[in-house]
C-alpha positions as CSV (number, residue, x, y, z in Angstrom):
1,X,89.7,100.7,87.1
2,X,89.5,97.9,84.6
3,X,90.3,94.4,86.4
4,X,91.3,91.9,84.0
5,X,91.3,88.1,84.6
6,X,94.1,87.3,87.1
7,X,94.9,83.9,85.7
8,X,95.3,85.0,82.1
9,X,97.6,87.8,83.1
10,X,99.5,85.5,85.3
11,X,100.2,83.3,82.6
12,X,101.2,86.1,80.1
13,X,103.5,87.7,82.6
14,X,105.0,84.3,83.4
15,X,105.8,83.8,79.8
16,X,107.4,87.3,79.5
17,X,109.4,87.0,82.7
18,X,110.7,83.4,81.5
19,X,111.8,85.1,78.3
20,X,113.7,87.8,80.0
21,X,115.2,85.4,82.4
22,X,116.5,83.4,79.6
23,X,118.0,86.4,78.0
24,X,119.7,87.6,81.2
25,X,120.9,84.2,82.0
26,X,123.6,84.6,79.6
27,X,125.0,87.5,81.6
28,X,126.2,85.6,84.7
29,X,127.6,88.2,87.2
30,X,130.7,87.3,89.2
31,X,131.3,89.0,92.4
32,X,133.3,92.3,92.5
33,X,135.8,92.3,89.8
34,X,136.5,96.1,89.5
35,X,139.6,97.7,90.8
36,X,139.2,101.1,89.3
37,X,139.7,104.0,91.4
38,X,136.5,105.3,93.1
39,X,134.7,108.3,91.7
40,X,136.1,111.5,93.2
41,X,134.3,114.5,94.7
42,X,134.9,117.6,92.6
43,X,135.4,120.1,95.2
44,X,136.5,123.0,92.9
45,X,133.2,122.9,91.1
46,X,131.1,122.8,94.2
47,X,128.7,125.5,95.1
48,X,128.3,126.7,98.7
49,X,124.5,125.9,100.0
50,X,124.1,129.6,100.6
51,X,124.9,130.5,96.9
52,X,122.3,128.2,95.4
53,X,119.6,129.7,93.2
54,X,116.2,129.8,94.5
55,X,114.5,126.4,94.2
56,X,111.8,126.1,91.6
57,X,108.6,125.3,93.2
58,X,107.4,121.7,92.9
59,X,104.4,121.4,90.8
60,X,101.6,119.7,92.9
61,X,100.5,116.3,91.8
62,X,97.1,116.1,90.0
63,X,94.6,115.4,92.6
64,X,93.1,111.9,92.4
65,X,90.0,110.5,93.9
66,X,90.7,109.4,97.5
67,X,89.6,105.8,97.7
68,X,89.7,105.6,101.5
69,X,86.2,106.9,101.6
70,X,84.9,104.1,99.3
71,X,86.4,101.2,101.4
72,X,83.9,99.6,103.7
73,X,85.1,98.5,107.1
74,X,85.1,94.9,106.0
75,X,87.0,95.5,102.9
76,X,89.7,97.4,104.9
77,X,90.0,94.3,107.3
78,X,90.5,92.0,104.2
79,X,92.6,94.3,101.9
80,X,94.8,91.5,100.2
81,X,93.9,93.3,96.7
82,X,97.3,94.8,95.9
83,X,98.1,92.1,93.4
84,X,94.9,92.6,91.7
85,X,95.5,96.3,91.5
86,X,99.0,95.5,89.9
87,X,97.8,93.1,87.4
88,X,94.8,95.4,86.3
89,X,97.0,98.3,85.9
90,X,100.4,96.7,84.7
91,X,100.7,97.4,81.0
92,X,104.0,95.5,80.0
93,X,107.3,94.2,81.4
94,X,109.9,96.9,80.3
95,X,113.6,96.3,79.7
96,X,115.8,96.3,82.9
97,X,118.5,98.7,83.2
98,X,121.8,97.1,81.4
99,X,124.0,95.4,83.9
100,X,126.9,93.2,82.9
101,X,130.1,92.0,84.6
102,X,131.9,95.1,83.4
103,X,129.1,97.5,84.7
104,X,130.8,99.8,87.5
105,X,129.1,99.4,90.7
106,X,126.8,102.2,91.6
107,X,126.0,103.1,88.1
108,X,122.7,101.1,87.9
109,X,121.9,102.7,91.5
110,X,122.5,106.1,90.1
111,X,120.1,105.8,87.3
112,X,117.4,104.7,89.7
113,X,118.2,107.6,92.1
114,X,117.6,110.1,89.4
115,X,114.6,108.7,88.3
116,X,113.0,108.5,91.7
117,X,114.2,112.0,92.6
118,X,112.5,113.5,89.2
119,X,109.6,111.3,88.9
120,X,108.6,109.8,92.2
121,X,109.0,112.7,94.7
122,X,106.6,113.4,97.5
123,X,106.2,109.7,98.6
124,X,104.4,110.5,101.8
125,X,103.3,107.6,103.8
126,X,99.7,106.6,103.0
127,X,99.7,108.7,99.9
128,X,99.1,107.9,96.3
129,X,102.6,108.9,95.4
130,X,103.9,106.3,97.8
131,X,101.5,103.9,96.0
132,X,103.1,104.8,92.6
133,X,106.6,104.0,94.0
134,X,105.5,100.7,95.3
135,X,104.0,99.7,91.9
136,X,107.2,100.9,90.1
137,X,109.3,98.8,92.6
138,X,107.3,95.7,91.5
139,X,107.7,96.7,87.8
140,X,111.5,97.1,88.3
141,X,111.6,93.7,90.0
142,X,109.7,92.0,87.2
143,X,111.8,93.7,84.7
144,X,115.1,92.4,86.3
145,X,113.8,89.0,86.0
146,X,112.1,88.1,89.1
147,X,108.8,86.1,89.1
148,X,105.7,87.3,90.6
149,X,105.9,84.4,93.0
150,X,109.2,85.8,94.3
151,X,107.4,89.0,95.5
152,X,105.1,89.4,98.4
153,X,103.0,92.5,98.9
154,X,102.0,93.3,102.3
155,X,99.2,95.9,102.6
156,X,98.3,97.5,106.1
157,X,95.9,100.3,107.1
158,X,96.4,103.4,109.2
159,X,94.1,101.8,112.1
160,X,96.0,98.5,112.3
161,X,99.4,100.0,112.5
162,X,98.4,103.1,114.8
163,X,100.5,101.6,117.6
164,X,103.7,102.4,116.0
165,X,103.0,105.9,114.7
166,X,105.0,108.5,116.5
167,X,102.8,111.1,118.3
168,X,101.7,113.8,115.8
169,X,103.8,112.6,112.9
170,X,101.1,111.4,110.6
171,X,99.2,114.7,111.2
172,X,102.1,116.8,110.6
173,X,102.9,114.8,107.4
174,X,99.3,115.3,106.1
175,X,99.4,119.1,107.0
176,X,102.6,119.3,105.0
177,X,101.1,117.4,102.2
178,X,98.1,119.5,101.7
179,X,100.6,122.6,100.4
180,X,101.9,120.0,97.7
181,X,98.6,118.7,96.5
182,X,99.1,115.2,98.0
183,X,96.3,113.1,98.3
184,X,96.2,110.4,101.2
185,X,94.6,107.0,101.4
186,X,94.0,104.5,104.2
187,X,96.4,101.9,103.0
188,X,100.3,101.7,102.7
189,X,102.5,98.6,101.7
190,X,105.7,96.7,102.1
191,X,107.3,95.0,98.9
192,X,109.1,91.7,100.0
193,X,111.3,89.9,97.5
194,X,112.9,86.6,98.3
195,X,115.9,85.0,96.6
196,X,116.3,81.5,97.8
197,X,119.7,80.3,98.8
198,X,121.1,77.0,99.7
199,X,120.7,77.7,103.3
200,X,117.4,78.7,105.2
201,X,119.4,81.1,107.0
202,X,118.3,84.6,106.0
203,X,119.9,87.8,105.4
204,X,117.2,90.5,105.4
205,X,118.3,93.7,103.4
206,X,115.9,96.6,103.9
207,X,115.2,100.4,102.9
208,X,112.2,102.5,103.2
209,X,110.9,104.1,99.9
210,X,108.4,106.7,101.3
211,X,109.8,110.3,102.0
212,X,108.6,113.4,103.4
213,X,106.7,115.9,101.2
214,X,110.0,116.5,99.2
215,X,112.0,114.8,96.3
216,X,113.5,112.4,98.9
217,X,116.6,111.7,97.2
218,X,119.0,111.0,99.9
219,X,116.2,110.1,102.4
220,X,115.7,107.5,101.0
221,X,115.7,107.0,97.2
222,X,119.5,106.5,97.5
223,X,118.9,103.3,99.6
224,X,116.0,102.2,97.4
225,X,118.4,102.5,94.4
226,X,121.0,100.6,96.2
227,X,118.7,97.7,96.9
228,X,117.4,97.3,93.3
229,X,120.9,97.3,91.9
230,X,122.0,94.8,94.5
231,X,119.0,92.6,93.7
232,X,119.7,92.6,90.0
233,X,123.5,91.7,90.8
234,X,122.4,88.9,93.2
235,X,119.8,87.2,90.9
236,X,122.1,84.9,89.1
237,X,124.7,84.3,91.8
238,X,124.6,80.9,93.8
239,X,123.8,82.4,97.1
240,X,124.5,80.3,100.1
241,X,122.1,82.5,102.3
242,X,118.5,83.1,101.4
243,X,118.4,86.9,100.6
244,X,115.1,88.8,101.6
245,X,114.9,92.5,100.2
246,X,112.3,94.6,102.1
247,X,111.2,97.6,100.5
248,X,109.3,99.3,103.4
249,X,106.4,101.9,103.4
250,X,105.5,104.6,106.0
251,X,108.8,104.7,107.6
252,X,108.8,108.4,108.3
253,X,105.9,108.5,110.6
254,X,107.2,105.8,113.1
255,X,109.0,102.8,111.3
256,X,105.6,101.5,110.6
257,X,106.4,99.3,107.5
258,X,109.5,97.6,109.5
259,X,107.2,97.0,112.4
260,X,104.5,95.5,110.3
261,X,107.0,93.2,108.5
262,X,108.6,92.0,111.8
263,X,105.4,91.2,113.4
264,X,104.3,89.2,110.3
265,X,107.3,86.7,110.6
266,X,106.5,83.4,112.2
267,X,108.8,82.0,114.9
268,X,110.7,79.8,112.5
269,X,111.3,82.8,110.3
270,X,112.7,84.8,113.0
271,X,115.0,81.9,114.2
272,X,116.4,81.8,110.7
273,X,117.5,85.4,110.7
274,X,121.4,85.6,110.4
275,X,121.3,89.4,110.4
276,X,119.2,92.4,109.2
277,X,120.7,95.2,107.3
278,X,119.0,98.6,106.9
279,X,120.1,101.4,104.5
280,X,119.0,104.9,105.3
281,X,120.3,108.3,103.6
282,X,123.4,107.3,101.7
283,X,124.3,110.6,100.1
284,X,127.3,112.2,101.8
285,X,131.0,112.4,102.1
286,X,131.7,110.3,105.2
287,X,130.5,106.5,105.2
288,X,129.3,105.0,108.3
289,X,128.2,101.5,109.3
290,X,127.0,100.0,112.6
291,X,126.9,96.2,113.4
292,X,125.9,94.3,116.4
293,X,123.0,93.6,118.5
294,X,121.5,95.2,121.7
295,X,121.9,93.4,125.0
296,X,121.0,94.6,128.5
297,X,120.2,98.0,126.7
298,X,123.8,98.3,125.3
299,X,125.8,97.6,122.1
300,X,127.0,94.1,121.9
301,X,129.0,92.1,119.5
302,X,128.9,88.6,118.2
303,X,130.8,86.4,115.2
304,X,128.4,87.9,112.8
305,X,129.2,91.5,113.6
306,X,132.9,90.8,113.9
307,X,132.8,89.4,110.2
308,X,131.3,92.7,109.0
309,X,134.1,94.6,110.7
310,X,136.4,92.2,108.8
311,X,134.7,93.0,105.5
312,X,134.8,96.7,106.4
313,X,138.6,96.4,107.1
314,X,139.1,94.8,103.8
315,X,137.2,97.5,101.9
316,X,139.4,100.2,103.7
317,X,142.6,98.6,102.6
318,X,141.5,97.9,99.0
319,X,140.4,101.4,98.3
320,X,141.9,103.5,101.0
321,X,138.3,104.5,102.2
322,X,137.6,106.5,105.3
323,X,134.9,104.2,106.8
324,X,133.6,104.9,110.2
325,X,131.8,102.6,112.5
326,X,129.3,103.5,115.2
327,X,127.9,101.6,118.2
328,X,124.2,100.7,118.3
329,X,122.2,102.8,120.7
330,X,118.9,101.7,122.1
331,X,116.0,103.9,120.9
332,X,118.2,105.6,118.3
333,X,118.4,104.3,114.5
334,X,116.6,103.4,111.5
335,X,114.7,100.4,110.6
336,X,117.4,98.2,112.0
337,X,116.2,99.2,115.5
338,X,113.0,97.1,115.1
339,X,115.1,94.1,114.9
340,X,117.9,95.1,117.2
341,X,115.5,95.7,120.2
342,X,114.3,92.1,119.6
343,X,117.8,90.7,120.0
344,X,118.7,90.2,116.4
345,X,122.0,91.0,114.9
346,X,121.7,94.1,112.7
347,X,123.7,96.3,110.3
348,X,123.0,99.9,109.5
349,X,124.4,102.0,106.5
350,X,124.4,105.6,106.5
351,X,126.4,108.6,104.8
352,X,126.9,111.9,106.7
353,X,129.0,114.9,106.4
354,X,131.3,116.7,108.9
355,X,131.2,120.4,109.4
356,X,134.0,122.7,110.4
357,X,133.6,121.9,114.0
358,X,133.7,118.2,113.5
359,X,129.9,117.6,114.0
360,X,128.1,115.1,111.6
361,X,125.2,116.4,109.7
362,X,123.1,115.4,106.7
363,X,122.4,117.2,103.6
364,X,118.9,118.8,103.3
365,X,116.9,115.8,104.5
366,X,113.2,116.5,104.7
367,X,113.6,119.7,102.6
368,X,113.0,120.6,98.9
369,X,116.8,120.5,98.4
370,X,116.9,116.8,99.0
371,X,117.2,116.3,95.0
372,X,119.9,115.0,92.8
373,X,120.1,118.3,90.8
374,X,120.9,120.4,93.9
375,X,123.6,117.7,95.1
376,X,125.2,118.0,91.8
377,X,125.6,121.8,92.1
378,X,126.6,121.8,95.9
379,X,129.2,118.9,95.4
380,X,129.7,117.3,91.9
381,X,130.7,113.6,92.2
382,X,129.4,113.1,95.7
383,X,126.4,111.1,94.9
384,X,128.4,108.8,92.3
385,X,131.0,108.2,95.0
386,X,128.6,107.3,97.6
387,X,126.6,104.9,95.5
388,X,129.8,103.2,94.0
389,X,130.9,102.7,97.7
390,X,127.8,101.3,99.2
391,X,127.1,99.1,96.1
392,X,130.5,97.4,96.7
393,X,130.1,97.3,100.4
394,X,126.8,95.7,100.4
395,X,127.8,93.1,98.0
396,X,130.9,92.2,100.0
397,X,128.6,91.9,103.0
398,X,126.1,89.6,101.2
399,X,129.0,87.4,99.8
400,X,131.0,86.9,103.0
401,X,130.9,83.6,104.9
402,X,129.4,83.8,108.4
């Protein structure tokens, strides 16, 4: 690894970022202007899951040297070196995906989703593939126009987060990873982006970017893609609330990244949380949200959650969308549960499907079929419709007055 002078690279990056920001500033993005009909699912072209052709085997990643053996205990205790890694491996700031006031909601998300499903699969917690995804996220944020100072990288080790790991989950993940040629390391990381607003009250928007040993399109590249499009759209909007986008690692083994992030918050930062929103598994035919907080081990409502319901009602009326709401349940849910169990108001976004018996189910989570190309075969248009909907829903939530 060739580590270059951090100050010199910082100056170069800052110059390029200012140039990109100046170019992008001309494209001020107004909130939701489209009134076009939502993308439709092509049910006639759909292929039944049982009729799918046999999946092509995923080529194992090229083995890399596992640096976990090279790190001394004192280095693991002081592992704030991700920024040095990024600077020493960052070649150039690429152009962002095109986005203007006329770009349909969900279009940018779909491009990110396809890229992650094809090129950043097998993003297992504490793996090099997960690290590759983290570096890609940083690169995308810089390309969009955010400065390095807007981005915080939180590294954590397996040992210091072991209290949150579900029993046997990390071992099962590593065993599954061996068959795919996945190399593991001692570190994982969160990527935290902050967009300052006029108020110190904060809306935290999160998704985990790790996956099982699969392409992980729905779980959870779909939500990662949503957050990247949202951040690009919100960059030049005069936000009242401060927006924090949390891209969490090591979710699949125990919400580790979310727990680590919450524990890193000061008392003042926790006090300023207006609500936390978590997106997890967004590819499906039925759109679902949860809003509220947990009190006395039960679902509870407040003025913020009631405003979320109002936003959802407006969305139903505008687009005739069948939007379902669920109550929060203690000990059940995604990363939002980490905040809900501490008394914070949360919102959860998810998409599911309904079988012939009226039961909800997800498409192929944690299997090799969790891939954009198979979803296109099974139900053409489903992904586009889901990403369109959640992009608009999230933007309406972020721009509402609470």
